[in-house]
C-alpha positions in Angstrom: 50.1 -21.4 -34.5 47.7 -24.0 -33.1 47.8 -25.3 -29.6 48.8 -28.8 -30.8 51.6 -27.3 -32.9 53.0 -25.2 -30.0 52.9 -28.1 -27.7 54.7 -30.3 -30.1 57.4 -27.8 -30.7 58.0 -27.2 -27.0 57.9 -30.8 -25.9 60.2 -32.6 -28.3 63.8 -32.6 -26.9 65.2 -34.4 -30.0 65.1 -31.2 -31.9 68.6 -30.8 -30.4 69.5 -34.0 -32.3 67.9 -32.7 -35.5 70.3 -29.7 -35.6 73.3 -31.6 -34.4 73.1 -35.0 -36.1 73.0 -35.7 -39.8 71.3 -38.8 -41.3 74.7 -40.4 -41.4 75.3 -39.5 -37.7 78.0 -36.9 -38.3 77.9 -33.5 -36.5 77.1 -30.4 -38.5 76.7 -28.0 -35.5 74.1 -25.8 -37.2 71.0 -23.8 -36.2 71.7 -23.2 -32.5 69.0 -20.7 -32.4 66.4 -23.3 -33.4 67.7 -25.7 -30.8 67.3 -23.1 -28.0 63.5 -23.0 -28.6 63.0 -26.5 -27.3 62.3 -27.5 -23.7 63.5 -30.8 -22.2 60.1 -32.5 -21.4 59.6 -36.0 -22.9 57.4 -36.2 -26.0 53.8 -37.4 -25.6 52.9 -40.7 -27.3 50.9 -40.4 -30.4 49.1 -42.9 -32.6 50.4 -43.3 -36.2 47.2 -41.6 -37.6 47.7 -38.6 -35.3 51.4 -38.5 -36.2 50.6 -38.3 -39.8 48.1 -35.5 -39.2 50.6 -33.5 -37.0 53.6 -34.2 -39.3 57.2 -34.8 -38.2 59.2 -32.2 -36.3 61.7 -30.5 -38.6 64.2 -27.6 -38.9 65.7 -25.9 -41.9 69.4 -25.9 -42.3 71.8 -24.6 -44.9 72.7 -27.2 -47.6 76.4 -26.5 -47.0 78.5 -25.4 -44.1 82.2 -24.7 -44.3 84.8 -24.3 -41.6 87.4 -22.1 -43.2 90.7 -23.0 -41.6 94.3 -21.8 -41.7 96.5 -23.7 -44.1 99.9 -22.7 -42.5 101.2 -22.0 -39.1 101.6 -18.3 -38.2 100.1 -15.2 -36.6 96.9 -13.8 -37.9 97.6 -10.3 -39.2 94.0 -9.7 -40.2 90.5 -11.1 -40.1 88.6 -9.1 -42.7 85.0 -10.2 -41.9 82.6 -10.2 -39.0 79.6 -12.4 -38.1 76.8 -11.6 -40.5 78.9 -10.5 -43.4 78.1 -11.9 -46.8 81.1 -13.0 -48.8 81.7 -14.2 -52.4 83.6 -17.4 -53.4 87.4 -16.5 -53.5 87.0 -13.4 -51.3 89.8 -12.8 -48.8 88.7 -13.5 -45.2 92.1 -13.0 -43.5 95.8 -13.2 -43.8 98.6 -15.0 -41.8 102.0 -13.3 -41.3 102.6 -12.4 -44.9 104.8 -9.4 -44.2 107.7 -11.5 -43.0 107.2 -14.0 -45.8 107.1 -11.2 -48.4 110.5 -10.0 -47.1 111.8 -13.6 -47.4 110.5 -13.8 -51.0 112.3 -10.6 -51.9 115.6 -11.9 -50.6 115.1 -15.2 -52.2 114.3 -13.6 -55.6 117.3 -11.4 -55.3 119.5 -14.4 -54.6 117.9 -16.3 -57.5 118.7 -13.4 -59.9 122.4 -13.5 -58.9 122.6 -17.2 -59.4 120.9 -17.0 -62.8 123.4 -14.4 -63.9 126.3 -16.7 -62.8 124.6 -19.6 -64.7 124.5 -17.5 -67.8 128.2 -16.6 -67.5 129.1 -20.2 -66.9 127.2 -21.2 -70.1 128.9 -18.5 -72.2 132.3 -19.4 -71.0 131.7 -23.1 -71.7 130.4 -22.4 -75.2 133.5 -20.3 -75.9 136.0 -22.9 -74.8 134.1 -25.8 -76.4 134.1 -23.9 -79.7 137.9 -23.5 -79.6 138.3 -27.1 -78.8 136.0 -28.4 -81.4 137.5 -26.1 -84.1 140.9 -27.5 -83.4 139.9 -31.1 -83.0 139.7 -32.0 -86.8 143.2 -30.6 -87.3 144.7 -31.7 -84.0 148.0 -32.6 -85.7 148.6 -28.9 -86.2 148.5 -28.2 -82.4 150.6 -29.5 -79.6 149.2 -32.3 -77.5 149.5 -30.1 -74.4 147.3 -27.4 -75.9 144.6 -30.0 -76.9 144.7 -31.6 -73.4 144.4 -28.1 -71.8 141.4 -27.2 -74.0 139.7 -30.5 -73.2 140.3 -30.0 -69.5 138.8 -26.5 -69.8 135.7 -27.9 -71.5 135.2 -30.5 -68.7 135.7 -27.8 -66.0 133.2 -25.5 -67.8 130.6 -28.3 -67.9 131.1 -29.0 -64.2 130.7 -25.2 -63.4 127.6 -25.0 -65.5 126.1 -28.1 -63.9 126.8 -26.7 -60.4 125.3 -23.3 -61.4 122.2 -24.9 -62.7 121.8 -26.9 -59.5 122.0 -23.8 -57.4 119.5 -22.0 -59.6 117.1 -24.9 -59.4 117.4 -24.9 -55.6 116.8 -21.1 -55.4 113.8 -21.4 -57.7 112.3 -24.1 -55.5 112.8 -21.9 -52.5 111.0 -19.0 -54.2 108.2 -21.3 -55.2 107.9 -22.6 -51.7 107.7 -19.0 -50.3 105.1 -18.1 -53.0 103.0 -21.1 -52.0 103.2 -20.1 -48.4 102.1 -16.6 -49.2 99.2 -18.0 -51.2 98.2 -20.3 -48.4 98.6 -17.4 -45.9 95.7 -15.7 -47.6 92.5 -17.2 -46.1 89.8 -17.1 -48.8 86.1 -18.2 -48.9 85.7 -21.5 -50.7 82.0 -20.8 -51.4 79.8 -17.7 -51.3 77.7 -17.4 -48.2 77.3 -15.7 -44.8 79.8 -15.7 -41.9 78.1 -17.2 -38.9 81.1 -17.7 -36.6 84.4 -15.9 -36.2 86.7 -18.0 -34.0 89.8 -15.9 -33.9 91.0 -12.3 -33.9 94.1 -10.6 -35.3 97.2 -11.4 -33.4 96.2 -15.0 -32.6 98.7 -17.7 -33.4 97.2 -20.4 -35.6 98.1 -24.0 -36.5 97.4 -25.6 -39.9 93.8 -26.8 -39.9 92.6 -24.5 -37.1 89.2 -23.0 -38.0 89.2 -19.2 -38.4 85.6 -18.6 -39.5 82.5 -20.6 -40.4 80.3 -20.0 -43.4 76.9 -21.2 -44.4 76.4 -21.3 -48.2 74.1 -18.8 -49.9 72.7 -21.7 -52.0 69.8 -23.9 -51.1 68.4 -25.1 -47.9 67.5 -28.6 -46.6 64.9 -29.5 -44.0 66.0 -32.1 -41.4 63.3 -34.1 -39.7 62.8 -37.0 -37.4 60.5 -39.9 -38.2 59.4 -42.7 -35.7 60.7 -46.1 -36.8 57.2 -47.4 -37.2 56.6 -44.8 -39.9 60.0 -44.8 -41.5 59.0 -47.7 -43.8 56.6 -45.5 -45.5 59.2 -43.0 -46.6 61.5 -43.3 -49.7 64.3 -41.3 -51.3 63.0 -38.9 -53.9 59.6 -38.8 -52.2 57.9 -35.3 -52.2 57.1 -33.8 -48.8 55.8 -30.4 -47.6 57.5 -28.3 -44.9 55.2 -26.0 -43.0 56.3 -23.5 -40.4 54.3 -20.8 -38.5 56.9 -18.3 -39.8 55.9 -19.1 -43.4 52.7 -18.1 -45.1 52.5 -21.3 -47.2 54.0 -24.8 -47.2 57.2 -25.4 -49.1 57.8 -28.4 -51.3 60.9 -30.5 -50.7 62.3 -33.9 -51.9 63.8 -36.5 -49.6 67.5 -36.8 -50.3 69.0 -38.6 -47.3 67.6 -41.3 -44.9 69.6 -42.6 -41.9 70.4 -46.3 -42.2 69.6 -46.8 -38.5 67.6 -45.5 -35.6 69.3 -42.8 -33.6 70.0 -44.3 -30.1 69.5 -41.0 -28.2 66.2 -39.9 -29.7 64.8 -43.3 -30.9 64.0 -41.6 -34.2 65.1 -42.0 -37.8 66.7 -38.8 -39.1 66.0 -37.7 -42.7 66.8 -34.7 -44.9 64.9 -33.2 -47.8 66.1 -30.7 -50.3 63.9 -27.7 -50.4 62.8 -26.7 -53.9 63.3 -23.0 -54.5 59.9 -21.2 -54.1 58.9 -18.7 -56.8 59.4 -15.0 -56.0 60.2 -13.7 -52.6 60.4 -16.1 -49.6 61.0 -15.8 -45.9 62.8 -19.2 -45.9 66.0 -19.1 -43.9 68.1 -21.5 -41.8 66.8 -22.2 -38.3 63.0 -22.3 -39.1 61.2 -24.8 -36.9 58.2 -26.6 -38.4 56.8 -29.9 -39.5 57.1 -32.1 -42.6 54.1 -33.8 -44.0 54.2 -36.7 -46.4 51.8 -39.5 -47.5 53.3 -43.0 -46.8 54.2 -45.2 -49.7 54.0 -49.0 -49.9 57.0 -50.9 -48.4 59.3 -52.8 -50.8 58.3 -56.4 -51.8 60.0 -59.4 -50.3 59.7 -58.3 -46.7 63.1 -56.5 -46.6 63.0 -54.0 -43.7 63.4 -50.3 -44.7 66.6 -48.5 -43.6 65.0 -46.8 -40.6 63.9 -50.2 -39.1 67.4 -51.5 -38.7 68.0 -50.3 -35.1 71.5 -49.5 -34.1 73.1 -51.5 -31.2 73.1 -49.8 -27.9 
């Protein structure tokens, strides 16, 4: 590492913003290890030519970070992963109070079975009395009026009993479905494949819906986030190729600018940008948290004098 490079890394406090602020200004909370490398001294001024030669301070981040949260209220029975574990998409990470819910489902299914049996008996009884009534109806003059009225009443009562039985069965099925859904949501699974970088809770903790349990970083690609002075932001465009260099890498890595902040960050007075790192061939020591610099050749500003996104300074 050159003396200039070491000085630049150690003297730029806005690396903290690089790892905490996205180009849209939202918080990602990644790469705390990279942030810890930076001192709080103010950056030395540099001429645009020197800035271009030195590049722009940058840090590598995972392209996707996911807070895996509880979907239901309950007590954590298990957290099946630790920090550093690699997981696959759909893998179970933990469970919430499923034993009690499993018992409730067993009771609900038993009740549903009894109600379905009663529904079948009601249907059979209705079909029998309806058949007697309909068989006599074309020859009603051969039967007493009292007998026909009684049969008709039995048909109506049978229809009412069957309707009531069907309503109870529908209610019981809805309860079983509700418990099944709670059981499904009580199983905490990984939405993407990746690595566990944070475990917030341990077994026995009571959780609320939406409360994070673990945090994952995806095992997919990386992005490099970097800060560009406003005076240089006009020379950068979406889709532009850049090169990321780090003392921890043998060679520079190609990337393509994918996000540019629409305004200057108030705290750092810089324009934050991101570039998708193109996968290098063969083995690579690329990983989240690498600190380095991005190098790019400026491009001509757009015609018509329209200021580029980075030149529109946010209000203080």
